[in-house]
NUDRENTOR-410100 format. One record per residue (C-alpha): x, y, z; residue in three letters. Coordinates in steps of 0.001 Angstrom, whole numbers, plus 500000, padded with zeros to 6 digits. Layout:
BEGIN
+--------+--------+--------+-----+
:   east :  north :     up :   r :
+--------+--------+--------+-----+
:      X :      Y :      Z : ALA :
...
+--------+--------+--------+-----+
! end
This chain:
BEGIN
+--------+--------+--------+-----+
:   east :  north :     up :   r :
+--------+--------+--------+-----+
: 340486 : 912115 : 692028 : MET :
: 343897 : 913806 : 691863 : LYS :
: 344479 : 912405 : 688337 : ARG :
: 341103 : 913736 : 687193 : LEU :
: 341950 : 917223 : 688457 : VAL :
: 345333 : 917161 : 686685 : VAL :
: 343717 : 915961 : 683437 : LEU :
: 341101 : 918697 : 683687 : THR :
: 343787 : 921337 : 684180 : LEU :
: 345772 : 920040 : 681196 : LEU :
: 342730 : 920114 : 678935 : LEU :
: 341848 : 923592 : 680096 : ALA :
: 345403 : 924766 : 679493 : GLY :
: 345450 : 923295 : 675990 : ALA :
: 342114 : 924916 : 675184 : ALA :
: 343381 : 928254 : 676459 : THR :
: 346573 : 927970 : 674399 : LEU :
: 344746 : 927020 : 671216 : SER :
: 342373 : 929939 : 671687 : ALA :
: 345162 : 932473 : 672192 : GLN :
: 344647 : 935537 : 670030 : PRO :
: 347569 : 936423 : 667786 : GLY :
: 348444 : 932910 : 666612 : LEU :
: 348999 : 933055 : 662865 : ARG :
: 348264 : 929860 : 660956 : PRO :
: 350241 : 929331 : 657777 : MET :
: 347823 : 930185 : 654974 : GLN :
: 348339 : 928620 : 651556 : VAL :
: 346630 : 930165 : 648525 : ALA :
: 347193 : 928142 : 645373 : PHE :
: 346135 : 927308 : 641839 : ALA :
: 346184 : 923562 : 641121 : LEU :
: 346724 : 922472 : 637517 : TYR :
: 346304 : 918988 : 636086 : HIS :
: 347170 : 918193 : 632472 : GLU :
: 347083 : 921886 : 631584 : GLY :
: 343688 : 922541 : 633181 : ARG :
: 343133 : 924514 : 636358 : MET :
: 341204 : 922439 : 638903 : VAL :
: 338284 : 924492 : 640221 : SER :
: 337738 : 925338 : 643869 : VAL :
: 334390 : 923528 : 643688 : GLU :
: 336073 : 920276 : 642620 : GLU :
: 338515 : 920502 : 645502 : LEU :
: 335915 : 921508 : 648052 : ARG :
: 333513 : 918729 : 647019 : GLU :
: 336396 : 916214 : 646720 : ARG :
: 335460 : 915251 : 643180 : ARG :
: 338427 : 912981 : 642507 : GLY :
: 340731 : 915110 : 644655 : TRP :
: 341862 : 914938 : 648277 : SER :
: 343956 : 917588 : 650043 : ILE :
: 345331 : 917167 : 653542 : ARG :
: 347247 : 919703 : 655624 : MET :
: 349440 : 917426 : 657714 : GLU :
: 347017 : 914663 : 658812 : ASN :
: 343866 : 916767 : 658655 : GLU :
: 341510 : 917106 : 655674 : PRO :
: 341821 : 920611 : 654271 : ALA :
: 338928 : 923032 : 654591 : ASP :
: 339068 : 924539 : 651085 : ILE :
: 338009 : 928132 : 650567 : GLY :
: 338287 : 930806 : 647864 : VAL :
: 341159 : 933284 : 647997 : PHE :
: 341099 : 936617 : 646232 : GLY :
: 340406 : 936381 : 642528 : TYR :
: 339510 : 933988 : 639742 : LYS :
: 339526 : 930653 : 641489 : GLY :
: 342585 : 930585 : 643734 : LEU :
: 341975 : 927902 : 646364 : ALA :
: 342775 : 928463 : 650009 : TYR :
: 343737 : 926194 : 652923 : ALA :
: 345687 : 926557 : 656145 : GLU :
: 347709 : 924506 : 658598 : PHE :
: 346893 : 924099 : 662293 : ASN :
: 348072 : 927343 : 663981 : PRO :
: 349562 : 925372 : 666890 : MET :
: 352089 : 923853 : 664467 : ARG :
: 352362 : 926528 : 661771 : SER :
: 352534 : 929799 : 663701 : ASP :
: 356169 : 930993 : 663288 : PRO :
: 356688 : 930671 : 667061 : MET :
: 355889 : 926927 : 666924 : PHE :
: 356795 : 925993 : 663331 : HIS :
: 359892 : 923985 : 664162 : GLY :
: 359220 : 920984 : 661919 : ASP :
: 358566 : 920628 : 658211 : THR :
: 354841 : 920724 : 657434 : LEU :
: 353397 : 918674 : 654574 : TRP :
: 350529 : 919442 : 652233 : MET :
: 349383 : 916251 : 650496 : THR :
: 347391 : 916296 : 647238 : ILE :
: 345964 : 912972 : 646034 : SER :
: 344286 : 912190 : 642717 : HIS :
: 343293 : 908655 : 641741 : GLU :
: 346400 : 906562 : 642524 : GLN :
: 348882 : 909453 : 642479 : ASP :
: 350076 : 911538 : 645402 : ARG :
: 351982 : 914812 : 645478 : MET :
: 353483 : 916139 : 648708 : ARG :
: 354638 : 919730 : 649244 : ILE :
: 357028 : 920509 : 652108 : ALA :
: 356880 : 923806 : 653988 : PHE :
: 360231 : 924272 : 655806 : PRO :
: 360342 : 925447 : 659456 : PRO :
: 360072 : 929151 : 660239 : LEU :
: 360764 : 929021 : 663961 : LYS :
: 363660 : 931353 : 664724 : GLY :
: 363740 : 932741 : 661160 : VAL :
: 363533 : 936580 : 661019 : PRO :
: 360173 : 937769 : 659700 : ARG :
: 361720 : 939493 : 656678 : ARG :
: 363191 : 936135 : 655571 : GLN :
: 359892 : 934215 : 655604 : HIS :
: 358968 : 932637 : 652275 : TYR :
: 355690 : 933393 : 650517 : GLY :
: 352753 : 930971 : 650471 : THR :
: 350206 : 932995 : 648483 : HIS :
: 349656 : 932395 : 644782 : GLY :
: 351470 : 929032 : 644561 : LEU :
: 351228 : 927559 : 641053 : TRP :
: 351011 : 923785 : 641568 : ILE :
: 351355 : 921529 : 638522 : ASP :
: 350121 : 918192 : 639858 : PHE :
: 352644 : 915379 : 639520 : ARG :
: 353622 : 912549 : 641865 : PRO :
: 356542 : 913137 : 644194 : GLY :
: 357816 : 915371 : 646985 : ASP :
: 358480 : 919083 : 646377 : PHE :
: 359531 : 922154 : 648329 : LEU :
: 357043 : 925003 : 648570 : ALA :
: 359915 : 927455 : 648155 : THR :
: 360715 : 925943 : 644716 : ASP :
: 357200 : 926358 : 643335 : LEU :
: 356416 : 929217 : 640957 : PRO :
: 353684 : 931726 : 641772 : ARG :
: 350597 : 932820 : 639882 : LYS :
: 350264 : 936540 : 639225 : ILE :
: 347322 : 938233 : 637522 : LEU :
: 348584 : 941382 : 635804 : VAL :
: 346301 : 944008 : 634303 : LYS :
: 346620 : 947571 : 633099 : GLY :
: 346020 : 950031 : 630273 : THR :
: 348687 : 951149 : 627782 : ILE :
: 347795 : 954517 : 626283 : ARG :
: 350197 : 954982 : 623378 : ASN :
: 350629 : 951729 : 621416 : LEU :
: 348532 : 952978 : 618509 : ARG :
: 350758 : 956044 : 618275 : GLU :
: 353896 : 953862 : 618273 : ILE :
: 352751 : 951447 : 615563 : HIS :
: 350570 : 953721 : 613442 : GLY :
: 348475 : 951782 : 610949 : THR :
: 350486 : 948542 : 611190 : PHE :
: 348846 : 945526 : 612906 : PRO :
: 350554 : 944907 : 616238 : TYR :
: 350404 : 942658 : 619282 : GLU :
: 351315 : 942754 : 622968 : LEU :
: 353192 : 939988 : 624775 : LEU :
: 353571 : 939858 : 628548 : ILE :
: 355796 : 937746 : 630736 : GLY :
: 358257 : 937431 : 633576 : CYS :
: 361888 : 936763 : 632817 : GLY :
: 362291 : 935337 : 629309 : SER :
: 358934 : 933512 : 629135 : GLU :
: 356382 : 935480 : 627130 : LEU :
: 352740 : 934843 : 626368 : CYS :
: 350370 : 936667 : 624070 : ARG :
: 347728 : 938622 : 625946 : SER :
: 344481 : 937182 : 624612 : ASP :
: 342455 : 939848 : 626416 : THR :
: 344419 : 942779 : 624952 : PHE :
: 342045 : 945360 : 623456 : LYS :
: 343743 : 947519 : 620820 : ARG :
: 341020 : 950161 : 620921 : ARG :
: 341419 : 950897 : 624642 : THR :
: 344860 : 949431 : 625417 : GLY :
: 343424 : 947271 : 628240 : ASP :
: 345030 : 943895 : 629036 : PHE :
: 344808 : 941173 : 631685 : GLU :
: 347100 : 938148 : 631779 : THR :
: 347949 : 935366 : 634264 : ALA :
: 351705 : 934840 : 634653 : LEU :
: 353730 : 932003 : 636154 : LYS :
: 356977 : 933048 : 637816 : TRP :
: 359135 : 932914 : 640933 : GLN :
: 359437 : 936287 : 642705 : PRO :
: 362813 : 937617 : 643794 : VAL :
: 363152 : 937904 : 647570 : SER :
: 364963 : 940830 : 649163 : ASP :
: 366005 : 939475 : 652574 : HIS :
: 367166 : 942910 : 653713 : ALA :
: 363667 : 944393 : 653470 : SER :
: 361509 : 941260 : 653437 : GLY :
: 359932 : 942317 : 650132 : ALA :
: 359224 : 940045 : 647150 : GLU :
: 359701 : 941553 : 643706 : TRP :
: 358504 : 940575 : 640245 : VAL :
: 359888 : 941965 : 636981 : ASP :
: 357011 : 942181 : 634487 : ILE :
: 358153 : 942257 : 630862 : LEU :
: 355996 : 943896 : 628195 : LEU :
: 356934 : 943367 : 624540 : VAL :
: 355211 : 944924 : 621551 : THR :
: 355836 : 944158 : 617892 : ARG :
: 354118 : 944609 : 614560 : ASN :
: 354025 : 942733 : 611283 : ALA :
: 356423 : 945093 : 609468 : VAL :
: 359193 : 946242 : 611800 : GLU :
: 361755 : 943526 : 612641 : PRO :
: 362522 : 944694 : 616174 : LEU :
: 360655 : 944043 : 619423 : ASP :
: 360290 : 946920 : 621861 : MET :
: 360614 : 945904 : 625508 : ARG :
: 359515 : 947555 : 628738 : MET :
: 360207 : 946111 : 632199 : THR :
: 358251 : 947094 : 635301 : ILE :
: 359401 : 945917 : 638739 : ARG :
: 356525 : 945594 : 641219 : VAL :
: 356032 : 944225 : 644705 : LEU :
: 354588 : 940723 : 644473 : PHE :
: 350853 : 940379 : 644937 : HIS :
: 348569 : 937703 : 643515 : THR :
: 346891 : 940524 : 641592 : GLN :
: 348891 : 943460 : 640195 : VAL :
: 347146 : 946481 : 638683 : ASP :
: 349593 : 948652 : 636729 : LEU :
: 346961 : 951304 : 636049 : GLY :
: 347229 : 953566 : 632984 : GLU :
: 350690 : 954223 : 631550 : PHE :
: 352638 : 954914 : 628359 : ASP :
: 354807 : 952222 : 626795 : PHE :
: 358442 : 953327 : 627089 : VAL :
: 361287 : 950900 : 626226 : PRO :
: 363056 : 951212 : 629575 : ALA :
: 363051 : 949757 : 633089 : ARG :
: 360646 : 951107 : 635701 : PHE :
: 359579 : 950272 : 639217 : ARG :
: 356150 : 950746 : 640762 : LYS :
: 355563 : 950638 : 644503 : LEU :
: 351974 : 949687 : 645268 : ASP :
: 349672 : 952541 : 644204 : ASN :
: 352424 : 955056 : 643495 : ARG :
: 353394 : 956305 : 640048 : ALA :
: 355998 : 954420 : 638019 : MET :
: 359587 : 955613 : 638470 : VAL :
: 362244 : 955043 : 635842 : ILE :
: 365269 : 953004 : 636957 : GLU :
: 367882 : 955676 : 636294 : ALA :
: 370692 : 953492 : 637680 : ASN :
: 370189 : 950851 : 634958 : LEU :
: 370880 : 951020 : 631205 : PRO :
: 367851 : 952510 : 629500 : ARG :
: 366784 : 951978 : 625894 : ASP :
: 364801 : 954446 : 623868 : THR :
: 363092 : 954523 : 620486 : VAL :
: 363348 : 957537 : 618179 : ILE :
: 360700 : 957703 : 615476 : THR :
: 361908 : 958749 : 612022 : GLY :
: 360238 : 961319 : 609777 : THR :
: 359310 : 958671 : 607193 : GLN :
: 356527 : 956219 : 608051 : GLU :
: 357815 : 952934 : 609402 : GLY :
: 361277 : 954257 : 610308 : THR :
: 362705 : 954297 : 613827 : ALA :
: 365953 : 953934 : 615740 : LEU :
: 366120 : 951648 : 618765 : HIS :
: 368915 : 953046 : 620952 : ILE :
: 370733 : 950874 : 623524 : THR :
: 371406 : 952622 : 625838 : ALA :
: 370673 : 956336 : 625952 : ILE :
: 372065 : 956796 : 629501 : ASN :
: 375650 : 955657 : 628943 : LEU :
: 378548 : 955644 : 631347 : GLU :
: 382069 : 956593 : 630247 : ALA :
: 383666 : 953898 : 628085 : GLY :
: 380363 : 952357 : 626929 : GLU :
: 379156 : 952255 : 623327 : ARG :
: 375914 : 953603 : 621920 : LEU :
: 374198 : 950995 : 619732 : VAL :
: 371491 : 952015 : 617257 : ALA :
: 369276 : 949402 : 615575 : GLN :
: 367661 : 950926 : 612456 : PRO :
: 364101 : 949957 : 611553 : ILE :
: 362849 : 950866 : 608106 : TRP :
: 360891 : 949559 : 605139 : ASN :
: 362900 : 949802 : 601979 : GLY :
: 363794 : 947515 : 599067 : PRO :
: 367459 : 948456 : 598767 : GLY :
: 370503 : 946960 : 600459 : GLU :
: 371530 : 949024 : 603505 : PRO :
: 374771 : 950960 : 603348 : LEU :
: 375958 : 951641 : 606878 : ILE :
: 378964 : 953853 : 607442 : HIS :
: 381037 : 954465 : 610540 : SER :
: 380129 : 956997 : 613172 : TRP :
: 381640 : 960454 : 613132 : GLU :
: 382434 : 962244 : 616379 : LEU :
: 382692 : 965995 : 615903 : VAL :
: 383649 : 968503 : 618601 : GLU :
: 381694 : 971762 : 618798 : ARG :
: 384041 : 974187 : 620589 : PRO :
: 381401 : 976907 : 620762 : ALA :
: 379166 : 975054 : 623221 : ASP :
: 381390 : 972152 : 624348 : GLY :
: 378973 : 969570 : 622933 : ILE :
: 380140 : 966568 : 620929 : LYS :
: 378176 : 965632 : 617807 : GLU :
: 377767 : 961908 : 617272 : LEU :
: 376768 : 961496 : 613626 : ARG :
: 375779 : 958354 : 611772 : PHE :
: 375001 : 957676 : 608127 : ILE :
: 372288 : 955380 : 606879 : PHE :
: 371346 : 955071 : 603231 : ALA :
: 370214 : 952260 : 600984 : GLU :
: 371558 : 951198 : 597616 : ASP :
: 368568 : 951235 : 595304 : THR :
: 370436 : 949197 : 592662 : ASN :
: 370718 : 946120 : 594867 : VAL :
: 367645 : 944213 : 596016 : ALA :
: 367911 : 943205 : 599644 : TRP :
: 365876 : 940258 : 600808 : GLU :
: 367182 : 939534 : 604304 : SER :
: 364385 : 938928 : 606781 : GLU :
: 366510 : 939656 : 609859 : PHE :
: 366992 : 943393 : 609423 : GLY :
: 370300 : 945296 : 609121 : PRO :
: 373031 : 944924 : 611678 : ARG :
: 373103 : 947519 : 614469 : PRO :
: 375272 : 950624 : 614151 : ILE :
: 377720 : 950682 : 617049 : GLU :
: 379661 : 953754 : 618154 : SER :
: 383197 : 953687 : 619546 : PRO :
: 383557 : 953848 : 623358 : PRO :
: 382478 : 957321 : 624451 : LEU :
: 384178 : 959475 : 627091 : PRO :
: 382122 : 961416 : 629647 : ALA :
: 380490 : 964566 : 628355 : GLY :
: 377473 : 966161 : 626688 : HIS :
: 376442 : 964872 : 623257 : TYR :
: 373855 : 965166 : 620550 : VAL :
: 372930 : 962270 : 618279 : LEU :
: 372256 : 963245 : 614695 : THR :
: 372267 : 961823 : 611168 : GLN :
: 374410 : 962987 : 608267 : LYS :
: 372869 : 962937 : 604806 : ALA :
: 374933 : 961460 : 601954 : VAL :
: 374407 : 961708 : 598224 : TRP :
: 375395 : 959461 : 595369 : GLY :
: 374106 : 957665 : 592301 : LYS :
: 371620 : 954918 : 593172 : GLY :
: 371690 : 955928 : 596832 : MET :
: 368672 : 956945 : 598904 : ARG :
: 368865 : 958418 : 602394 : ASN :
: 366636 : 956809 : 604992 : VAL :
: 365621 : 959710 : 607194 : ASP :
: 365820 : 958916 : 610898 : PHE :
: 367362 : 962097 : 612268 : LEU :
: 368394 : 964272 : 609329 : ILE :
: 368193 : 967883 : 610488 : GLY :
: 367348 : 966868 : 614061 : ARG :
: 369380 : 966352 : 617239 : GLU :
: 368768 : 964136 : 620256 : VAL :
: 370742 : 965295 : 623312 : PRO :
: 372196 : 962771 : 625781 : PHE :
: 374858 : 962781 : 628500 : THR :
: 377551 : 960243 : 629243 : VAL :
: 377989 : 960177 : 633017 : GLN :
: 377699 : 957761 : 635978 : PRO :
: 374192 : 956319 : 636302 : ARG :
: 372523 : 957234 : 639576 : ARG :
: 369356 : 956127 : 641377 : GLU :
+--------+--------+--------+-----+
! end
């Protein structure tokens, strides 16, 4: 009788503990790919050739968020951060192959240092893998307002990526500027704040100009990121949730200056220089002649204390130029701190034609320490 009472109390205690409010099971939202194809939630849920187990228990597969992310969770008694002292295993089986994914312990780990388990991009292959090494799936969408103004009548495209991996946005609509693309990348963790960041790279190019224009937007990681409406600017920005984009003033910032002749532009790297750095200008133009590029001229203007940074760009119309890589960049000498204007000096000579980027115009810039 005494044993029965003890057993009853133990069962009641276990039931009470398992029913405690506030226990947080580890939730895993993932996209499973096999031979380049995303396995649907329905296939996983109905176990059509696939078996998923969370530890030793068959997974109860659900739908998470958007466009077919699957969802499963571990037993809260083992995966709540208070109790997660052992490695947990997610096992995916298909035919004769088995893939196991390890989720390292979180017990005693500060909350801001927990790793993410939403949006895991799982390429099925036999073997054991760490969840923290898996890339994540991010759906990025937005509307770019000014690409038609940048490219004019030239055909152009938009590429989107994270890091150096780019993919063409098949859903990009030139008429409206709308795009939506799924990206595969590993977010950057900030252990000081507990945030996960993703740097989204936007690249636009057309069939005539040889230079890509690049814009980077740093966002907090979510499985779905909506950038909203914005103008394409070749610089680095950050966007915090639903707030407006803010330019990263503490980082080198490129800019593009459109010339007065169609198809001409200067890609400047960088326009926010610090003392001792060089201004580099990549000319973009459509002309048949060989480029003649002369050195920069730095001219002091005592009247207003501004320094004039002049460059010369003309083409030799007597020499056909067939290089497909574009002219080399024009690089200034190291610049001391101060206030400047960038301008172009016209030159004249037989068989020489000026390519007008900035003739008669000035672009002001300041060389000073970059600040947040």
